[in-house]
N, C-alpha and C positions, 0 to 999 in steps of 0.2 A: 422820658426818664433817661438819665445818663448814669452808667455804672462803671466804676473803676476798681480794679483789683490792686490792693495796696500791700506792700511789704512782702517779706519772704514767706509768711504763713498764709498768703493769699486771702486776706480778709477783704470781704466785699464792702465797698462804700457806695451808697446810693446818693445821687444828686438829682433833685427834681427842679425843673424850671417851669415857673408859672407866669401867666400874663396879667394876673389881677391880684390886688391886695387880699381880697376875700379868699381866693384860692390858696394863696400862700399861708394865710392864717389857719384855714381849715386843715391844710397839710401839717402845719406845725402842731396844731391841737392833736391831730391823729398820732404824730410822732411822740408827743408827750404822753398821750394815753397809753401807748405801747411800751412805755418804760425806758430804763436806762440803756438797754441793749440797742433799741431803735434810735435813741438820742445820740449814741456814739457812732452809728453807722449810716444815718440818713440826714440829709440837709435839704432844706427847701429855699429856693431863691426866687426873687421877683426879677425877671430879666427877659430879654428877647432871646429865645432859644437859638435863633439863627446867629446872632452876634456872639452869644456865649460859646457855641460850638466852633465858630470861626476863630475865636481868640484862645482856644484850648486845643491846639493840634496834637493828634496822637495820644490824647490823655485818657480816653475811655475805652474799656474793653467791650462794653455792650452799650448800644444806643437803641432805645425803644421809642419809636415815634408813633403817636396816636393822636394826631391833630384833628380838630374839627375842620373839615375841608380837605383840600388836596395836600398830601405830604410832600409833594415834589419840591416846594420852596425850602424845606427843612433838610434836604439831603446833603448834609455837610460831612461827607465821608472822610475828610482830612482830619477830623477829630477822633476817628476810630484808631486805636492802637493796632499795630501789626498783629495779624491773626484774630482781630476782634470781630464782632458781629453787629450788623445793622438789622434791627427788626422794625418793620414798617407796616402799619395797619391803617386802612381807611374803611370806616364803617358806613359812610354816607354814599350809597350807590349812585345817587344823582351827580354828586361831585366827581366820583370816579369815572362813570360811564356817560353821564348826560342822558339825553333821550335816545342815544344810538350806542349799542354795545361795542361797536368798533372804536369808539373814542378812547376806551381804556388802554389801548395799545400805544397811544401817543402821550398819555399823561403819566 
């Protein structure tokens, strides 16, 4: 999820990047279900997150990465605005550490 703070009143705008049509449609249904406030502040896109972040330098105040697999391929820090925050999660321990816990230091 990519977040940018827009305007002088610091309104948050959320951009989600999905890799499949079904995911984008589910996200759009959820946005619609949550009403007009969500519709104004959240957008869902079908795109490759790596390319999207590389083509939007210093645009996002917060980037929240939670991929299936290793997040290392998504670390496009150039798209974080000055003073921004990168939040990165990996919940698949095998991908993070493999069979040996020491592996996590290199990934």
